[in-house]
C-alpha positions as CSV (number, residue, x, y, z in Angstrom):
1,M,0.1,0.1,0.0
2,E,2.7,2.5,0.8
3,S,4.3,1.8,-2.5
4,Q,1.0,2.8,-4.1
5,L,0.9,6.0,-2.2
6,A,4.6,7.0,-2.9
7,K,4.2,6.3,-6.5
8,G,4.8,9.7,-8.3
9,P,3.5,10.9,-11.6
10,G,4.8,9.4,-14.6
11,S,5.3,6.1,-12.7
12,E,2.2,4.4,-14.3
13,K,4.2,1.8,-15.9
14,T,5.9,0.5,-12.8
15,V,4.1,-2.6,-11.2
16,L,3.7,-2.4,-7.6
17,P,1.9,-4.7,-5.2
18,E,-1.7,-3.5,-4.4
19,V,-3.9,-3.8,-1.3
20,K,-6.8,-6.0,-2.3
21,Q,-10.2,-6.6,-0.5
22,G,-8.9,-10.2,0.3
23,D,-6.3,-8.5,2.5
24,I,-8.9,-6.8,4.4
25,E,-10.9,-10.0,4.9
26,I,-7.7,-11.7,6.4
27,L,-7.6,-8.9,9.0
28,E,-11.3,-9.2,9.6
29,N,-11.0,-13.0,10.1
30,E,-8.2,-12.7,12.5
31,I,-10.0,-10.0,14.5
32,D,-12.7,-12.4,14.8
33,K,-10.7,-15.3,15.9
34,M,-9.0,-13.2,18.7
35,E,-12.4,-11.7,19.8
36,D,-13.8,-15.1,20.3
37,N,-11.2,-15.7,23.2
38,L,-11.8,-12.2,24.7
39,P,-14.4,-11.0,27.1
40,P,-16.9,-8.2,25.6
41,L,-15.8,-4.6,26.1
42,S,-18.2,-2.7,28.6
43,S,-15.9,0.3,29.0
44,F,-13.1,2.0,27.4
45,I,-9.7,0.7,28.0
46,L,-6.5,2.5,28.5
47,P,-3.1,1.7,26.9
48,G,-0.7,0.0,29.3
49,G,-0.4,-2.8,31.7
50,H,2.7,-4.2,29.8
51,T,5.2,-2.9,27.4
52,V,4.1,-5.2,24.5
53,V,0.5,-4.0,25.1
54,S,1.5,-0.4,24.9
55,Y,3.5,-1.0,21.8
56,C,0.3,-2.3,20.2
57,H,-1.6,0.8,21.4
58,I,1.1,2.9,19.8
59,A,1.1,1.1,16.6
60,R,-2.6,1.4,16.5
61,T,-2.5,5.2,17.1
62,V,0.1,5.5,14.4
63,C,-2.0,3.4,11.9
64,R,-4.9,6.0,12.8
65,R,-2.9,8.9,12.0
66,A,-1.9,7.7,8.7
67,E,-5.5,6.8,8.0
68,R,-6.4,10.4,8.7
69,L,-3.6,11.8,6.4
70,I,-4.7,9.7,3.7
71,I,-8.2,10.7,4.0
72,K,-6.8,14.3,3.6
73,I,-4.5,13.3,0.7
74,A,-7.4,11.7,-1.1
75,E,-9.3,15.3,-1.2
76,K,-6.5,16.2,-3.6
77,F,-5.2,13.1,-5.2
78,R,-6.8,9.9,-6.4
79,I,-6.4,7.2,-3.7
80,A,-8.0,3.8,-4.1
81,P,-10.8,3.5,-1.2
82,V,-9.2,0.1,-0.4
83,N,-6.1,1.5,1.0
84,I,-8.0,3.7,3.6
85,Q,-10.3,0.6,4.3
86,Y,-7.1,-1.4,5.0
87,L,-5.7,1.2,7.4
88,N,-8.9,1.3,9.3
89,R,-9.1,-2.5,9.8
90,L,-5.3,-2.9,10.4
91,S,-5.9,-0.4,13.3
92,D,-8.9,-2.2,14.6
93,Y,-6.6,-5.4,14.4
94,L,-3.9,-3.7,16.5
95,F,-6.5,-2.8,19.2
96,V,-7.8,-6.2,19.4
97,L,-4.3,-7.6,19.4
98,S,-3.4,-5.3,22.4
99,R,-6.3,-6.9,24.1
100,K,-5.2,-10.4,23.2
101,V,-1.7,-9.9,24.3
102,A,-2.8,-8.5,27.7
103,K,-4.9,-11.5,28.3
104,D,-2.2,-13.9,27.0
105,L,0.4,-12.2,29.5
106,N,-2.2,-12.2,32.2
107,T,-1.8,-8.4,32.9
108,G,-5.3,-7.5,32.5
109,E,-6.7,-4.3,31.0
110,I,-6.8,-0.9,32.6
111,V,-10.3,0.2,32.6
112,W,-11.2,3.9,32.0
113,K,-13.2,5.3,34.8
114,P,-14.5,8.7,34.4
């Protein structure tokens, strides 16, 4: 995907890998598998509890930031919608992965209490 976004004018003949709908489906299937073994969310959770869990949350926020930037870029340039969809699902995947890692490491989740 990043190669598609970095492709400049005049590089139309360059063949680069593309994100496909099947890539999004793979992420969705992996999210579903992980969620099958996690308790349902009843409130917001905060990043933390373990270093690896925090890394998953950091990766998720970077992914969300990239998604917002690509949406902004898409206002001026043609961006395949599948690229935006993929980043959206990837950030969801990283969130669920953080929950799975927390469970696997038996660190629990930090619940946000307003």
